[in-house]
C-alpha positions as CSV (number, residue, x, y, z in Angstrom):
1,M,14.2,-22.4,-13.4
2,T,13.0,-25.7,-12.0
3,K,9.3,-26.6,-11.8
4,R,9.2,-26.3,-8.1
5,S,10.8,-22.8,-7.9
6,N,8.6,-21.7,-10.8
7,R,5.5,-22.8,-8.9
8,S,6.6,-21.1,-5.7
9,H,7.3,-17.9,-7.7
10,L,3.7,-17.9,-9.0
11,K,2.2,-17.9,-5.5
12,S,1.0,-14.5,-4.5
13,D,2.4,-12.7,-1.5
14,E,-1.1,-12.8,0.0
15,V,-1.2,-16.6,-0.2
16,Q,2.1,-16.9,1.6
17,L,1.0,-14.4,4.3
18,L,-2.3,-16.4,4.6
19,R,-0.5,-19.7,5.0
20,G,2.0,-18.2,7.5
21,A,-0.8,-16.7,9.6
22,L,-3.3,-19.6,9.4
23,R,-1.0,-22.3,10.8
24,P,-0.3,-20.7,14.2
25,A,-3.9,-19.3,14.4
26,L,-5.5,-22.6,13.8
27,L,-3.1,-24.3,16.3
28,V,-3.8,-21.7,19.0
29,G,-7.5,-21.8,18.2
30,L,-7.6,-25.6,18.6
31,I,-5.8,-25.4,21.9
32,A,-8.1,-22.6,23.1
33,I,-11.2,-24.6,22.2
34,V,-9.9,-27.6,24.1
35,I,-9.0,-25.5,27.2
36,S,-12.3,-23.6,27.1
37,T,-14.3,-26.8,26.8
38,L,-12.5,-28.4,29.6
39,V,-12.8,-25.4,31.9
40,Q,-16.3,-24.1,31.0
41,G,-18.0,-26.9,29.2
42,L,-20.3,-26.4,26.3
43,S,-20.5,-22.6,26.8
44,G,-16.7,-22.4,26.7
45,F,-16.6,-24.4,23.5
46,I,-19.2,-22.2,21.8
47,G,-17.4,-19.0,23.0
48,A,-14.0,-20.2,21.8
49,L,-15.4,-21.4,18.5
50,L,-17.3,-18.2,17.9
51,A,-14.2,-16.2,18.7
52,Q,-12.2,-18.2,16.2
53,A,-14.7,-17.6,13.5
54,V,-14.8,-13.8,14.2
55,V,-11.1,-13.4,14.2
56,L,-10.5,-15.5,11.1
57,I,-13.2,-13.6,9.2
58,Y,-11.7,-10.3,10.3
59,F,-8.2,-11.1,9.2
60,L,-9.3,-12.9,6.0
61,V,-11.0,-9.7,5.0
62,H,-7.7,-7.9,5.6
63,I,-5.9,-10.3,3.3
64,F,-8.6,-10.0,0.6
65,V,-8.4,-6.1,0.7
66,S,-4.6,-6.3,0.3
67,K,-5.1,-8.6,-2.7
68,I,-7.6,-6.4,-4.5
69,S,-5.7,-3.2,-3.8
70,R,-2.4,-4.6,-5.1
71,N,-2.4,-2.5,-8.3
72,L,-4.2,0.6,-7.1
73,D,-2.6,3.9,-6.6
74,P,-1.5,4.8,-3.0
75,I,-4.4,7.1,-2.4
76,S,-7.0,4.6,-3.5
77,T,-5.2,1.9,-1.5
78,M,-5.3,4.1,1.7
79,A,-9.0,4.9,1.1
80,L,-9.9,1.2,0.7
81,A,-7.8,0.3,3.7
82,M,-9.5,2.9,5.9
83,F,-12.9,2.0,4.6
84,S,-12.3,-1.7,5.4
85,Y,-10.9,-0.9,8.8
86,F,-13.9,1.2,9.8
87,A,-16.4,-1.2,8.3
88,K,-14.8,-4.1,10.2
89,F,-14.7,-2.0,13.4
90,L,-18.4,-1.1,13.1
91,L,-19.5,-4.6,12.2
92,L,-17.5,-6.1,15.0
93,G,-19.0,-3.6,17.4
94,A,-22.5,-4.4,16.2
95,F,-21.8,-8.1,16.5
96,L,-20.5,-7.8,20.0
97,W,-23.5,-5.7,21.0
98,A,-25.9,-8.3,19.5
99,L,-24.0,-11.1,21.2
100,T,-24.3,-9.5,24.6
101,R,-27.9,-8.3,24.1
102,Y,-29.4,-11.5,22.6
103,T,-27.5,-14.4,24.1
104,A,-27.4,-15.6,27.7
105,R,-24.1,-15.8,29.6
106,S,-24.8,-19.4,30.2
107,S,-24.9,-20.2,26.5
108,I,-21.7,-18.4,25.4
109,D,-18.9,-17.9,27.9
110,R,-17.7,-14.4,27.5
111,T,-14.3,-15.1,29.1
112,S,-13.6,-17.9,26.7
113,F,-14.6,-15.7,23.8
114,G,-12.4,-12.9,24.8
115,A,-9.3,-14.9,25.8
116,T,-9.5,-16.9,22.6
117,A,-10.0,-13.8,20.4
118,I,-6.9,-12.2,22.0
119,A,-4.8,-15.3,21.7
120,L,-5.8,-15.8,18.1
121,T,-5.1,-12.2,17.2
122,F,-1.6,-12.5,18.6
123,A,-1.0,-15.9,16.9
124,W,-2.3,-14.6,13.5
125,L,-0.3,-11.4,13.6
126,G,2.8,-13.2,14.7
127,G,2.5,-15.7,11.9
128,E,1.7,-13.0,9.4
129,I,4.8,-11.0,10.5
130,A,7.0,-14.0,10.4
131,S,5.8,-14.9,6.9
132,Y,6.2,-11.3,5.7
133,L,9.8,-11.2,6.8
134,K,10.4,-14.3,4.7
135,L,9.0,-12.7,1.6
136,K,11.5,-11.2,-0.9
137,T,9.5,-8.1,-1.7
138,H,11.0,-5.3,-3.7
139,L,9.3,-2.0,-3.3
140,P,9.8,0.4,-6.2
141,L,11.6,3.6,-5.2
142,P,10.2,6.8,-6.4
143,H,12.1,8.4,-9.3
144,D,14.3,11.3,-8.2
145,Q,13.4,14.1,-10.6
146,R,16.5,16.2,-9.5
147,T,18.8,13.7,-11.2
148,S,16.9,13.5,-14.5
């Protein structure tokens, strides 16, 4: 095995998924920030920047949970996944409530925030799916006890 193939073998699946998802998400985020700034000014810039931070944190937590649940049994993995999903859902709801309650529309453009968040979500998921399809994962099949 060459040094290069040995190094790429040592990279975890999560790192490869993260790289595959970050590239399109950062590109789309940059484009969204530029467009929002040109269309809405400073409030568009802040809205798009805030959306990028929220979406990136949301999906980085997802990657982190998949990394720490790698060696857990399926029931624990499902419990951790459901807990993280509902925790992110509740925290996102609280954040959006606080955003609408304590900030003025003139300071953070809601349309820029929403459009950027949707575009980033599609870009992240598309990149993550594309990088997942490139992984050579081998899932262990359950042992058939009838043949034993």
